N, C-alpha and C positions, 0 to 999 in steps of 0.2 A: 796506658797507651800514650806514647810520646812521639812516635815518628809519623811523618806525613803520609807514608804509604798505608799505615794502619788506619789513620783518620779517613783517608780516601776510601778504603775498603768499607769502613763503617757507613760512610755517606752513600755508597752505592746500594746499600741494603735499605736505605731510608726512603720514605715517600710521605707525602702530606706533611711537609716540614715547616715548622715555624722558627724563625731566626730572631734571636733577642739581641738588642743593642743596649748600651748603658745610658744612664741619665746624663743630661746635658751632652748629647752625642756629638762627638768630633768627627773629623774626616776619616779616622782609622776605623772606628766601629761602623759607621755608615757605609764607608767604601767597601769594607770586608763583607758586610751583610748583603749589600746590593750585588756584589760580584758573585757571592756564593749562591744567592737566589737565582741569578741569571744562569749560572753553571748547572744548577740542579734542573732548571727548566729545560736547558739544552739537552739534558739527559732524558727528557720526557717525564720528569717528576713534577709534582705539585709543590710549590714552595712560596712562602710569603714572609715578610718582615712584620713583627708585631709593631703596631702603631706606637710611635714615640712622640709625645706631645712637645718634647723639648727641642726637636729639630728646628734649625734656623733656615732662613732663606738661602744661606750659603750652600748647605748640603742637601736641601730638599730635592733639587733636580736629579740627584744621583739615585734617590730612592723612589722616584716617581714610577708608578705602575707596579710597585712591589708590596704595598701595604696590604695586610690581611683584611678581609672583609669582617664586619662586625659578626660576632658569634662563631668565628672560624674555630673548628675543633681539629687540632693537629694530632697526628699519630707520633711524630718525633719532634724534639726540640733541640736546637743548637744555639749556643751563645758564642759571640765573637768579641774579642777585645774587652772582656769583663773579668776583672781580677778578683772581685768579691761579690757575693750575693747582695750585699748592701747597696751595690751600684745599679741594681735592677730598677727600672721604673715601677711605679705603683701598680700599673696594670699587668706587670709580669709576675706579681706575687703568686698566682695560681701555678706557675711553672717552676718555682724555686726548687722543688724536689723532683722535677720531671725532665731535667736537662740530660739528654742522652750523650751529647758531645760538647765539651767546652774547649774552645780554641783561644789561646791567649799567649802573651809574650812578657807579662809582668813577673819579675822575681818574687813579688808578694802574692802571687796567685794563691787563693785560699783553698784549693783542692776539691772543689765541688764538681758535680757532674758524674754520670755513670762511667763515661770514658773521657779522656783528656788528651789534648795535643798542646803542650806548653813548651815553647822554645824561648827562654829568656834572653838568649843572645841575639834574637831577631830585633832589629831596630823598630819594626812596626808589625802589628798583626798581619798587615797586608802582605808582608814577605812570606808568612806562613801560608796564608790563603793562596798566594800565587803558586807555591809548591804543591799544595793539595789539589788545586784545580787542574794543574798540569797533568796530574795523575788521572783526572776524571774525564777531561774533554779538551778540545782546542781552546786556547785563550783568545777569544775573539775581541775586536775593539770594544764591543759592548760590555765585556768583562774587564778588559784592560783599563778602561777609563776610570771606573770607581776604584780599582786597585791602585792606580797611579795616585789618585787622591789620597788613598789610605797611607801609602808609603811616603808621599811628599809632605803631607801635613804633619805626620808624626816625627818627621826629621827636620821640620822647619825649612822645607825646600832644600834638604840635603846639607844643612850647615850645623845641625846639632851634633854633639859629641857621640851620640848613639849611631850615627851614620857609619856604615862599613863599606868595604868593596862589594860585598854581596848586595847591599842596598842599591848601589849604582848598577850592578848587573841586572837586578830585577827591573829597575826603572828603565834601563836601556831595552830590555826585552819587551816591556810594555809599550814603549815608544815605537818600537819596530812594528807594532801591529797597525800603525797608522793613526793613532789617537791624536786629537788636537790638544796636546799638552801645553802649547804656548798660551792658548786662551785660558786654560785652567790655571796656569801659574800666574797670569796677569790678575785674574779674579781673586785667587786665594792669597797671593803674597804681595801684590803690588797695587792693590786698590783698597782705599779706606774711605769710609763715609766721613762727611764733615763732623758728624757727631763723635765718631770714633777718634778723630784727630783732636777734637776739643777735650775729650775725656783723657787722652794720653797727656795732653798739656797740663791738665789739672793734677793728674797723678804725679807727674814729674815735679811740678811746682811744690807739692806737698809731701814729697818723699822724705823718709827718715833714714839716717845712716847710723849704723852701730858697728861695734867691733873694729874700730880704727878704719871705718869706711868699707870694710869687706862685706858687710851685711846691709842690704838695702830693703826697706819695707815700703810698699806702695799699697794704697787702700782704695776700695770701691764701695763706699757706703751706699745704702739705698737712696739716701738723699741726693747723691751725685747722679745716680741713674734717673731719678725722678726729675731733677733739675734739667738734665740734658735730653729727657724724653728718649732715652736710649733703649734700643731693642736688644734681644739676645745676640743678634748678629753683630751689633756694635761692640759687644763686650767680649766676643770670642777671641781667644788667644792673647788677651791683655795680660795674662799671667807671664808671658815671656818678656814684658817690658822691663821689669825690674832688673833682670839679669844683664841687660844691655849697658848698664851704667859702668863707665870706666873705673877700674880698680876694685870692683866687687867680684866675689866668687860665690855669693849666696843671695839670690833674689827671692824675696818673699812677697807674695801678693795675697791680700786679704779681701775677700768679697763677701759682703753682707747679703745673705740669701733671704733672710727674714729677720725681724727683730729677735735677737738672742740666738741666731744661728749663722755661722760664718764658714765659708770655704777657704781653706789654705792651699796655696799652690807654691811649691818650691822649685827653683831652677838653680842648680849648684855646680860648682867645679869639684875637683878631686878632694879638696880639703873637707867638704861637708857631704856626708852620705844622706841624700834627701829621703830615701826610703827609711833609713834608721830614725831620722828625726820625726817623720810623719807617723811611723809606727808607734811612737810614744803617745800620739794623739789619736790613735785608732784608725790611721790611714795606711797608705802604702803607695807603691809605684815602682820607679826605677831609681838607680843610684843617683842620677843627675836630674831627675824630674819626678816629683811625687806630690801627693796631695792628701788632704783629710777634710772632713766636715765636722765642725766642733760646735758644741752649744756654748753660749756665753756672749757677752758684749764684745765688740771689736777690740776694745782696750784689753779685756781679759784674755781674749784669744791671742792677741799680739804678744802679751807677756808670756803666755804658754808656749808659743812657737819659738820665740827667742830663747827661752830656757831650753827647749828641746834641741835647738840648733847648737847652743853652747855645750850641751852634754855630749854631742856626737862629733863636734868639730875637732879636727886636729889643730895643734898649736900653730 
């Protein structure tokens, strides 16, 4: 199953639905899940989101009222914006083999789920959900707001290279429903905590340049987070910072999740295929934005990702 009409037809047959989001949830996975939950409820169906302990204060308001009660037993399970089963939260383990419909936009999608709706050319999973929901019911402001969050955050407020004319068409249609997109944009893209700004300053001051300045590495060790008393909301989207350095076409961010475990985030230009580089380390994503979680010290992981980038980069 690949087309949105077939996905909508499958959803019409579902009830008592549990919707899964990925670990360290971003605006796309939360926005898609919240919008789909609202749409299914508008159809008279029972739907909930599986609780995700990783959600931050930034995105929690969009999922409010949607979390499944403890002990909820779904008849159907849907995943949104999840490229690989390894990205499921721990509490989603019982549903790994029960996913009835997987909706995703990553080229590295791992092929799980009884049925699938995967559109790699979509800039955000929110674009796919918008098309599916239009087949199911009217797109109300309550549905449009989380979808706008999904599409805007995965495109960096419509400036990332994945943004297309269709992305803008979807955003315009969502805005036409009367949502308060101005406030959302201010909160999501033009407001930073003092802690966040201090972390950015430290990361920039300690950045490392490689490959004639074309590759930039920034790091977020646990010690920095502890020193700054940073929350998850303070750390969100710091992976985009390295790619902003003038002259670079490969921004690498290393975040220490725990001693001996690091998350790699790549943001690249045409010269470096981020998905190909991260695939060498067990990860995936998009050509210009990908990631992986790797065991090892930050120094070891840095060497590994630099080697992976060197192997896939064009001259």
